[in-house]
TIVO-2410 file (N, C-alpha, C; in nm, 3 decimals):
# residues 146
REC num residu      c1      c2      c3 atome chaine
REC   1      X   1.966   0.583  -2.577     N      A
REC   1      X   2.026   0.676  -2.484    CA      A
REC   1      X   2.122   0.765  -2.562     C      A
REC   2      X   2.112   0.893  -2.540     N      A
REC   2      X   2.200   0.986  -2.611    CA      A
REC   2      X   2.321   1.016  -2.525     C      A
REC   3      X   2.430   1.046  -2.589     N      A
REC   3      X   2.553   1.073  -2.518    CA      A
REC   3      X   2.615   1.203  -2.565     C      A
REC   4      X   2.680   1.271  -2.478     N      A
REC   4      X   2.772   1.380  -2.499    CA      A
REC   4      X   2.726   1.492  -2.590     C      A
REC   5      X   2.697   1.598  -2.529     N      A
REC   5      X   2.675   1.722  -2.601    CA      A
REC   5      X   2.781   1.822  -2.556     C      A
REC   6      X   2.895   1.770  -2.516     N      A
REC   6      X   3.005   1.855  -2.471    CA      A
REC   6      X   2.998   1.889  -2.324     C      A
REC   7      X   2.897   1.843  -2.255     N      A
REC   7      X   2.883   1.878  -2.113    CA      A
REC   7      X   2.855   1.755  -2.029     C      A
REC   8      X   2.905   1.639  -2.070     N      A
REC   8      X   2.879   1.518  -1.994    CA      A
REC   8      X   2.970   1.510  -1.873     C      A
REC   9      X   2.938   1.421  -1.783     N      A
REC   9      X   3.017   1.403  -1.662    CA      A
REC   9      X   3.159   1.360  -1.696     C      A
REC  10      X   3.174   1.284  -1.800     N      A
REC  10      X   3.307   1.236  -1.839    CA      A
REC  10      X   3.395   1.354  -1.881     C      A
REC  11      X   3.337   1.455  -1.946     N      A
REC  11      X   3.413   1.574  -1.982    CA      A
REC  11      X   3.462   1.647  -1.858     C      A
REC  12      X   3.383   1.646  -1.753     N      A
REC  12      X   3.422   1.713  -1.629    CA      A
REC  12      X   3.535   1.638  -1.559     C      A
REC  13      X   3.535   1.506  -1.568     N      A
REC  13      X   3.631   1.425  -1.494    CA      A
REC  13      X   3.760   1.402  -1.574     C      A
REC  14      X   3.746   1.367  -1.699     N      A
REC  14      X   3.861   1.332  -1.781    CA      A
REC  14      X   3.894   1.449  -1.873     C      A
REC  15      X   4.004   1.518  -1.847     N      A
REC  15      X   4.039   1.637  -1.925    CA      A
REC  15      X   4.072   1.602  -2.070     C      A
REC  16      X   4.126   1.483  -2.093     N      A
REC  16      X   4.166   1.444  -2.228    CA      A
REC  16      X   4.047   1.404  -2.315     C      A
REC  17      X   3.933   1.390  -2.255     N      A
REC  17      X   3.812   1.349  -2.327    CA      A
REC  17      X   3.755   1.471  -2.397     C      A
REC  18      X   3.768   1.479  -2.526     N      A
REC  18      X   3.721   1.597  -2.599    CA      A
REC  18      X   3.593   1.564  -2.676     C      A
REC  19      X   3.515   1.666  -2.700     N      A
REC  19      X   3.387   1.650  -2.767    CA      A
REC  19      X   3.401   1.588  -2.906     C      A
REC  20      X   3.492   1.635  -2.994     N      A
REC  20      X   3.503   1.573  -3.127    CA      A
REC  20      X   3.543   1.425  -3.121     C      A
REC  21      X   3.636   1.392  -3.031     N      A
REC  21      X   3.677   1.252  -3.022    CA      A
REC  21      X   3.564   1.167  -2.967     C      A
REC  22      X   3.482   1.226  -2.882     N      A
REC  22      X   3.369   1.152  -2.826    CA      A
REC  22      X   3.271   1.115  -2.938     C      A
REC  23      X   3.244   1.210  -3.025     N      A
REC  23      X   3.152   1.182  -3.134    CA      A
REC  23      X   3.210   1.080  -3.231     C      A
REC  24      X   3.339   1.091  -3.257     N      A
REC  24      X   3.403   1.003  -3.354    CA      A
REC  24      X   3.414   0.860  -3.302     C      A
REC  25      X   3.454   0.845  -3.178     N      A
REC  25      X   3.482   0.711  -3.125    CA      A
REC  25      X   3.377   0.661  -3.025     C      A
REC  26      X   3.283   0.744  -2.990     N      A
REC  26      X   3.179   0.703  -2.895    CA      A
REC  26      X   3.233   0.679  -2.756     C      A
REC  27      X   3.327   0.763  -2.711     N      A
REC  27      X   3.389   0.742  -2.580    CA      A
REC  27      X   3.289   0.752  -2.466     C      A
REC  28      X   3.193   0.842  -2.478     N      A
REC  28      X   3.094   0.854  -2.370    CA      A
REC  28      X   3.019   0.723  -2.352     C      A
REC  29      X   2.984   0.660  -2.461     N      A
REC  29      X   2.911   0.534  -2.454    CA      A
REC  29      X   2.994   0.427  -2.386     C      A
REC  30      X   3.123   0.429  -2.408     N      A
REC  30      X   3.212   0.329  -2.347    CA      A
REC  30      X   3.240   0.363  -2.202     C      A
REC  31      X   3.280   0.488  -2.177     N      A
REC  31      X   3.319   0.528  -2.042    CA      A
REC  31      X   3.200   0.540  -1.948     C      A
REC  32      X   3.081   0.568  -2.001     N      A
REC  32      X   2.963   0.583  -1.916    CA      A
REC  32      X   2.936   0.456  -1.839     C      A
REC  33      X   2.949   0.342  -1.904     N      A
REC  33      X   2.926   0.213  -1.838    CA      A
REC  33      X   3.024   0.191  -1.723     C      A
REC  34      X   3.147   0.240  -1.740     N      A
REC  34      X   3.248   0.222  -1.637    CA      A
REC  34      X   3.225   0.319  -1.522     C      A
REC  35      X   3.189   0.445  -1.553     N      A
REC  35      X   3.178   0.548  -1.450    CA      A
REC  35      X   3.042   0.549  -1.380     C      A
REC  36      X   2.939   0.494  -1.441     N      A
REC  36      X   2.806   0.495  -1.381    CA      A
REC  36      X   2.803   0.404  -1.259     C      A
REC  37      X   2.731   0.448  -1.158     N      A
REC  37      X   2.714   0.368  -1.036    CA      A
REC  37      X   2.572   0.314  -1.031     C      A
REC  38      X   2.555   0.207  -0.955     N      A
REC  38      X   2.423   0.149  -0.938    CA      A
REC  38      X   2.365   0.195  -0.806     C      A
REC  39      X   2.235   0.229  -0.810     N      A
REC  39      X   2.165   0.280  -0.694    CA      A
REC  39      X   2.033   0.205  -0.676     C      A
REC  40      X   1.981   0.212  -0.554     N      A
REC  40      X   1.848   0.158  -0.526    CA      A
REC  40      X   1.766   0.266  -0.458     C      A
REC  41      X   1.640   0.274  -0.499     N      A
REC  41      X   1.546   0.369  -0.441    CA      A
REC  41      X   1.429   0.290  -0.385     C      A
REC  42      X   1.401   0.308  -0.257     N      A
REC  42      X   1.284   0.246  -0.195    CA      A
REC  42      X   1.186   0.358  -0.165     C      A
REC  43      X   1.062   0.341  -0.211     N      A
REC  43      X   0.959   0.441  -0.185    CA      A
REC  43      X   0.847   0.379  -0.103     C      A
REC  44      X   0.787   0.460  -0.018     N      A
REC  44      X   0.668   0.420   0.058    CA      A
REC  44      X   0.559   0.519   0.020     C      A
REC  45      X   0.451   0.468  -0.039     N      A
REC  45      X   0.344   0.551  -0.092    CA      A
REC  45      X   0.219   0.532  -0.005     C      A
REC  46      X   0.140   0.638   0.006     N      A
REC  46      X   0.015   0.633   0.083    CA      A
REC  46      X  -0.076   0.522   0.031     C      A
REC  47      X  -0.151   0.461   0.119     N      A
REC  47      X  -0.239   0.351   0.080    CA      A
REC  47      X  -0.372   0.398   0.022     C      A
REC  48      X  -0.406   0.523   0.042     N      A
REC  48      X  -0.537   0.571  -0.004    CA      A
REC  48      X  -0.537   0.610  -0.153     C      A
REC  49      X  -0.425   0.600  -0.222     N      A
REC  49      X  -0.426   0.626  -0.367    CA      A
REC  49      X  -0.439   0.492  -0.440     C      A
REC  50      X  -0.500   0.496  -0.559     N      A
REC  50      X  -0.527   0.371  -0.630    CA      A
REC  50      X  -0.403   0.319  -0.704     C      A
REC  51      X  -0.417   0.200  -0.759     N      A
REC  51      X  -0.306   0.132  -0.825    CA      A
REC  51      X  -0.257   0.210  -0.948     C      A
REC  52      X  -0.349   0.270  -1.020     N      A
REC  52      X  -0.313   0.347  -1.140    CA      A
REC  52      X  -0.226   0.468  -1.103     C      A
REC  53      X  -0.261   0.536  -0.993     N      A
REC  53      X  -0.183   0.652  -0.948    CA      A
REC  53      X  -0.044   0.609  -0.902     C      A
REC  54      X  -0.035   0.492  -0.838     N      A
REC  54      X   0.096   0.440  -0.797    CA      A
REC  54      X   0.182   0.410  -0.919     C      A
REC  55      X   0.120   0.352  -1.022     N      A
REC  55      X   0.193   0.325  -1.146    CA      A
REC  55      X   0.242   0.452  -1.213     C      A
REC  56      X   0.159   0.558  -1.209     N      A
REC  56      X   0.200   0.685  -1.266    CA      A
REC  56      X   0.316   0.746  -1.188     C      A
REC  57      X   0.316   0.727  -1.057     N      A
REC  57      X   0.424   0.777  -0.973    CA      A
REC  57      X   0.556   0.708  -1.008     C      A
REC  58      X   0.551   0.576  -1.027     N      A
REC  58      X   0.671   0.501  -1.066    CA      A
REC  58      X   0.717   0.546  -1.205     C      A
REC  59      X   0.624   0.571  -1.296     N      A
REC  59      X   0.659   0.620  -1.430    CA      A
REC  59      X   0.725   0.757  -1.423     C      A
REC  60      X   0.677   0.844  -1.333     N      A
REC  60      X   0.740   0.976  -1.315    CA      A
REC  60      X   0.884   0.961  -1.270     C      A
REC  61      X   0.906   0.871  -1.176     N      A
REC  61      X   1.042   0.848  -1.125    CA      A
REC  61      X   1.131   0.794  -1.236     C      A
REC  62      X   1.080   0.701  -1.317     N      A
REC  62      X   1.156   0.647  -1.430    CA      A
REC  62      X   1.194   0.758  -1.527     C      A
REC  63      X   1.099   0.849  -1.554     N      A
REC  63      X   1.125   0.959  -1.647    CA      A
REC  63      X   1.233   1.052  -1.593     C      A
REC  64      X   1.233   1.076  -1.462     N      A
REC  64      X   1.337   1.161  -1.401    CA      A
REC  64      X   1.473   1.097  -1.420     C      A
REC  65      X   1.482   0.966  -1.393     N      A
REC  65      X   1.610   0.894  -1.408    CA      A
REC  65      X   1.656   0.898  -1.552     C      A
REC  66      X   1.566   0.871  -1.646     N      A
REC  66      X   1.603   0.869  -1.787    CA      A
REC  66      X   1.635   1.008  -1.841     C      A
REC  67      X   1.570   1.112  -1.788     N      A
REC  67      X   1.599   1.249  -1.830    CA      A
REC  67      X   1.739   1.292  -1.789     C      A
REC  68      X   1.790   1.233  -1.684     N      A
REC  68      X   1.926   1.264  -1.636    CA      A
REC  68      X   2.027   1.162  -1.688     C      A
REC  69      X   1.997   1.101  -1.802     N      A
REC  69      X   2.086   1.005  -1.869    CA      A
REC  69      X   2.110   0.880  -1.784     C      A
REC  70      X   2.015   0.845  -1.698     N      A
REC  70      X   2.025   0.723  -1.620    CA      A
REC  70      X   1.951   0.609  -1.688     C      A
REC  71      X   1.958   0.494  -1.625     N      A
REC  71      X   1.896   0.374  -1.682    CA      A
REC  71      X   1.830   0.296  -1.569     C      A
REC  72      X   1.700   0.273  -1.581     N      A
REC  72      X   1.628   0.194  -1.481    CA      A
REC  72      X   1.654   0.047  -1.509     C      A
REC  73      X   1.707  -0.023  -1.410     N      A
REC  73      X   1.743  -0.164  -1.425    CA      A
REC  73      X   1.624  -0.253  -1.393     C      A
REC  74      X   1.557  -0.226  -1.281     N      A
REC  74      X   1.441  -0.307  -1.244    CA      A
REC  74      X   1.349  -0.232  -1.150     C      A
REC  75      X   1.223  -0.274  -1.148     N      A
REC  75      X   1.122  -0.220  -1.057    CA      A
REC  75      X   1.056  -0.339  -0.989     C      A
REC  76      X   1.055  -0.337  -0.857     N      A
REC  76      X   0.997  -0.447  -0.780    CA      A
REC  76      X   0.897  -0.390  -0.680     C      A
REC  77      X   0.772  -0.432  -0.692     N      A
REC  77      X   0.670  -0.386  -0.598    CA      A
REC  77      X   0.662  -0.484  -0.482     C      A
REC  78      X   0.679  -0.433  -0.362     N      A
REC  78      X   0.675  -0.517  -0.243    CA      A
REC  78      X   0.536  -0.526  -0.184     C      A
REC  79      X   0.445  -0.438  -0.226     N      A
REC  79      X   0.307  -0.444  -0.180    CA      A
REC  79      X   0.281  -0.362  -0.055     C      A
REC  80      X   0.164  -0.386   0.002     N      A
REC  80      X   0.120  -0.312   0.120    CA      A
REC  80      X   0.179  -0.376   0.245     C      A
REC  81      X   0.240  -0.291   0.328     N      A
REC  81      X   0.300  -0.339   0.453    CA      A
REC  81      X   0.269  -0.242   0.565     C      A
REC  82      X   0.275  -0.294   0.685     N      A
REC  82      X   0.252  -0.210   0.802    CA      A
REC  82      X   0.378  -0.129   0.833     C      A
REC  83      X   0.357  -0.003   0.868     N      A
REC  83      X   0.469   0.085   0.902    CA      A
REC  83      X   0.509   0.062   1.048     C      A
REC  84      X   0.634   0.086   1.079     N      A
REC  84      X   0.681   0.070   1.217    CA      A
REC  84      X   0.620   0.176   1.308     C      A
REC  85      X   0.591   0.292   1.252     N      A
REC  85      X   0.527   0.400   1.328    CA      A
REC  85      X   0.441   0.480   1.231     C      A
REC  86      X   0.349   0.556   1.284     N      A
REC  86      X   0.255   0.632   1.202    CA      A
REC  86      X   0.326   0.749   1.132     C      A
REC  87      X   0.301   0.761   1.002     N      A
REC  87      X   0.357   0.872   0.924    CA      A
REC  87      X   0.241   0.943   0.855     C      A
REC  88      X   0.224   1.071   0.884     N      A
REC  88      X   0.115   1.150   0.825    CA      A
REC  88      X  -0.020   1.080   0.838     C      A
REC  89      X  -0.047   1.028   0.957     N      A
REC  89      X  -0.172   0.958   0.990    CA      A
REC  89      X  -0.193   0.829   0.910     C      A
REC  90      X  -0.086   0.770   0.860     N      A
REC  90      X  -0.093   0.643   0.787    CA      A
REC  90      X  -0.023   0.535   0.868     C      A
REC  91      X  -0.086   0.419   0.879     N      A
REC  91      X  -0.025   0.306   0.950    CA      A
REC  91      X   0.026   0.199   0.853     C      A
REC  92      X  -0.013   0.210   0.725     N      A
REC  92      X   0.031   0.117   0.622    CA      A
REC  92      X   0.083   0.197   0.502     C      A
REC  93      X   0.165   0.132   0.420     N      A
REC  93      X   0.215   0.197   0.300    CA      A
REC  93      X   0.248   0.094   0.193     C      A
REC  94      X   0.249   0.138   0.067     N      A
REC  94      X   0.289   0.052  -0.044    CA      A
REC  94      X   0.437   0.075  -0.071     C      A
REC  95      X   0.515  -0.033  -0.068     N      A
REC  95      X   0.659  -0.025  -0.088    CA      A
REC  95      X   0.695  -0.063  -0.231     C      A
REC  96      X   0.791   0.011  -0.288     N      A
REC  96      X   0.842  -0.018  -0.422    CA      A
REC  96      X   0.993  -0.001  -0.421     C      A
REC  97      X   1.064  -0.094  -0.482     N      A
REC  97      X   1.209  -0.088  -0.496    CA      A
REC  97      X   1.241  -0.063  -0.644     C      A
REC  98      X   1.318   0.043  -0.671     N      A
REC  98      X   1.359   0.075  -0.807    CA      A
REC  98      X   1.511   0.073  -0.812     C      A
REC  99      X   1.568  -0.015  -0.893     N      A
REC  99      X   1.714  -0.020  -0.912    CA      A
REC  99      X   1.746   0.055  -1.039     C      A
REC 100      X   1.848   0.141  -1.033     N      A
REC 100      X   1.885   0.218  -1.150    CA      A
REC 100      X   2.034   0.244  -1.153     C      A
REC 101      X   2.082   0.284  -1.268     N      A
REC 101      X   2.224   0.313  -1.290    CA      A
REC 101      X   2.233   0.457  -1.342     C      A
REC 102      X   2.330   0.532  -1.293     N      A
REC 102      X   2.345   0.670  -1.338    CA      A
REC 102      X   2.471   0.734  -1.285     C      A
REC 103      X   2.490   0.860  -1.321     N      A
REC 103      X   2.609   0.933  -1.277    CA      A
REC 103      X   2.594   0.974  -1.131     C      A
REC 104      X   2.701   1.014  -1.066     N      A
REC 104      X   2.697   1.046  -0.922    CA      A
REC 104      X   2.607   1.164  -0.886     C      A
REC 105      X   2.571   1.247  -0.982     N      A
REC 105      X   2.483   1.361  -0.953    CA      A
REC 105      X   2.336   1.321  -0.947     C      A
REC 106      X   2.301   1.208  -1.003     N      A
REC 106      X   2.162   1.166  -1.016    CA      A
REC 106      X   2.089   1.150  -0.882     C      A
REC 107      X   2.148   1.089  -0.778     N      A
REC 107      X   2.074   1.077  -0.651    CA      A
REC 107      X   2.035   1.213  -0.591     C      A
REC 108      X   2.121   1.312  -0.601     N      A
REC 108      X   2.089   1.445  -0.550    CA      A
REC 108      X   1.974   1.508  -0.624     C      A
REC 109      X   1.976   1.496  -0.756     N      A
REC 109      X   1.867   1.549  -0.840    CA      A
REC 109      X   1.737   1.477  -0.808     C      A
REC 110      X   1.746   1.345  -0.795     N      A
REC 110      X   1.628   1.264  -0.764    CA      A
REC 110      X   1.570   1.301  -0.628     C      A
REC 111      X   1.657   1.319  -0.528     N      A
REC 111      X   1.611   1.359  -0.394    CA      A
REC 111      X   1.534   1.490  -0.399     C      A
REC 112      X   1.588   1.588  -0.471     N      A
REC 112      X   1.522   1.719  -0.476    CA      A
REC 112      X   1.385   1.712  -0.543     C      A
REC 113      X   1.369   1.623  -0.641     N      A
REC 113      X   1.240   1.611  -0.710    CA      A
REC 113      X   1.142   1.524  -0.632     C      A
REC 114      X   1.193   1.425  -0.559     N      A
REC 114      X   1.104   1.339  -0.480    CA      A
REC 114      X   1.045   1.413  -0.361     C      A
REC 115      X   1.116   1.514  -0.308     N      A
REC 115      X   1.065   1.592  -0.196    CA      A
REC 115      X   0.933   1.660  -0.230     C      A
REC 116      X   0.912   1.688  -0.358     N      A
REC 116      X   0.793   1.761  -0.402    CA      A
REC 116      X   0.672   1.671  -0.425     C      A
REC 117      X   0.691   1.540  -0.423     N      A
REC 117      X   0.581   1.446  -0.449    CA      A
REC 117      X   0.508   1.417  -0.318     C      A
REC 118      X   0.385   1.467  -0.308     N      A
REC 118      X   0.308   1.458  -0.184    CA      A
REC 118      X   0.261   1.316  -0.153     C      A
REC 119      X   0.249   1.231  -0.255     N      A
REC 119      X   0.199   1.095  -0.233    CA      A
REC 119      X   0.300   1.008  -0.158     C      A
REC 120      X   0.428   1.046  -0.164     N      A
REC 120      X   0.532   0.968  -0.099    CA      A
REC 120      X   0.533   0.996   0.051     C      A
REC 121      X   0.530   0.891   0.130     N      A
REC 121      X   0.545   0.905   0.274    CA      A
REC 121      X   0.693   0.911   0.310     C      A
REC 122      X   0.770   0.822   0.253     N      A
REC 122      X   0.914   0.816   0.275    CA      A
REC 122      X   0.981   0.763   0.149     C      A
REC 123      X   1.110   0.794   0.134     N      A
REC 123      X   1.191   0.738   0.026    CA      A
REC 123      X   1.336   0.739   0.071     C      A
REC 124      X   1.414   0.653   0.010     N      A
REC 124      X   1.556   0.645   0.043    CA      A
REC 124      X   1.632   0.599  -0.080     C      A
REC 125      X   1.736   0.675  -0.116     N      A
REC 125      X   1.823   0.639  -0.228    CA      A
REC 125      X   1.957   0.598  -0.169     C      A
REC 126      X   2.003   0.477  -0.204     N      A
REC 126      X   2.134   0.430  -0.157    CA      A
REC 126      X   2.215   0.378  -0.274     C      A
REC 127      X   2.346   0.389  -0.261     N      A
REC 127      X   2.436   0.336  -0.363    CA      A
REC 127      X   2.462   0.189  -0.332     C      A
REC 128      X   2.449   0.105  -0.433     N      A
REC 128      X   2.476  -0.038  -0.414    CA      A
REC 128      X   2.626  -0.060  -0.401     C      A
REC 129      X   2.663  -0.152  -0.315     N      A
REC 129      X   2.804  -0.186  -0.299    CA      A
REC 129      X   2.853  -0.263  -0.420     C      A
REC 130      X   2.978  -0.239  -0.459     N      A
REC 130      X   3.038  -0.316  -0.567    CA      A
REC 130      X   3.063  -0.458  -0.518     C      A
REC 131      X   3.059  -0.553  -0.610     N      A
REC 131      X   3.083  -0.692  -0.573    CA      A
REC 131      X   3.224  -0.712  -0.519     C      A
REC 132      X   3.321  -0.641  -0.578     N      A
REC 132      X   3.459  -0.653  -0.531    CA      A
REC 132      X   3.470  -0.607  -0.386     C      A
REC 133      X   3.406  -0.494  -0.357     N      A
REC 133      X   3.409  -0.439  -0.221    CA      A
REC 133      X   3.340  -0.533  -0.125     C      A
REC 134      X   3.228  -0.592  -0.166     N      A
REC 134      X   3.154  -0.686  -0.083    CA      A
REC 134      X   3.240  -0.808  -0.051     C      A
REC 135      X   3.309  -0.861  -0.154     N      A
REC 135      X   3.394  -0.978  -0.135    CA      A
REC 135      X   3.509  -0.947  -0.040     C      A
REC 136      X   3.569  -0.828  -0.054     N      A
REC 136      X   3.679  -0.788   0.034    CA      A
REC 136      X   3.629  -0.774   0.177     C      A
REC 137      X   3.510  -0.718   0.193     N      A
REC 137      X   3.452  -0.698   0.324    CA      A
REC 137      X   3.425  -0.833   0.391     C      A
REC 138      X   3.369  -0.926   0.316     N      A
REC 138      X   3.341  -1.059   0.369    CA      A
REC 138      X   3.470  -1.132   0.404     C      A
REC 139      X   3.571  -1.116   0.318     N      A
REC 139      X   3.700  -1.181   0.341    CA      A
REC 139      X   3.766  -1.126   0.468     C      A
REC 140      X   3.758  -0.993   0.488     N      A
REC 140      X   3.819  -0.934   0.606    CA      A
REC 140      X   3.746  -0.975   0.733     C      A
REC 141      X   3.615  -0.995   0.728     N      A
REC 141      X   3.540  -1.044   0.844    CA      A
REC 141      X   3.584  -1.185   0.879     C      A
REC 142      X   3.608  -1.266   0.774     N      A
REC 142      X   3.649  -1.404   0.796    CA      A
REC 142      X   3.787  -1.409   0.859     C      A
REC 143      X   3.880  -1.326   0.813     N      A
REC 143      X   4.016  -1.327   0.867    CA      A
REC 143      X   4.020  -1.266   1.008     C      A
REC 144      X   3.927  -1.172   1.037     N      A
REC 144      X   3.921  -1.114   1.173    CA      A
REC 144      X   3.874  -1.214   1.277     C      A
REC 145      X   3.794  -1.311   1.235     N      A
REC 145      X   3.740  -1.409   1.329    CA      A
REC 145      X   3.842  -1.514   1.369     C      A
REC 146      X   3.946  -1.531   1.290     N      A
REC 146      X   4.046  -1.634   1.323    CA      A
REC 146      X   4.136  -1.594   1.435     C      A
***
């Protein structure tokens, strides 16, 4: 993964982060892990396309994430499932979950590129909750019940 050509997200956020110091000390590599958020993308693909085409679609999505300095964490295929309602004359779809890490601009870029993919019936990108936030939320539910 390459870092910092003087226009990274960290340069936009942290004014003291300068390009020469980034190259010398590798600050982008260190701060990127802290500033990057984790996201999940669920896609529903038409059932009339073959397995090879579905694999190519997932590879395209991976390339988009990696081109925007993101990192694909995992890909999980859920298989063919029945849809709750008909979408574009389809009653079934192939579901795939892609977990990835990237800067806050990545979901918007991904959304704009996924809109152009005709094979996708539906997709949704969500930000994963932090574990700290989840624990606080669970703790507050427990204290509210008392």
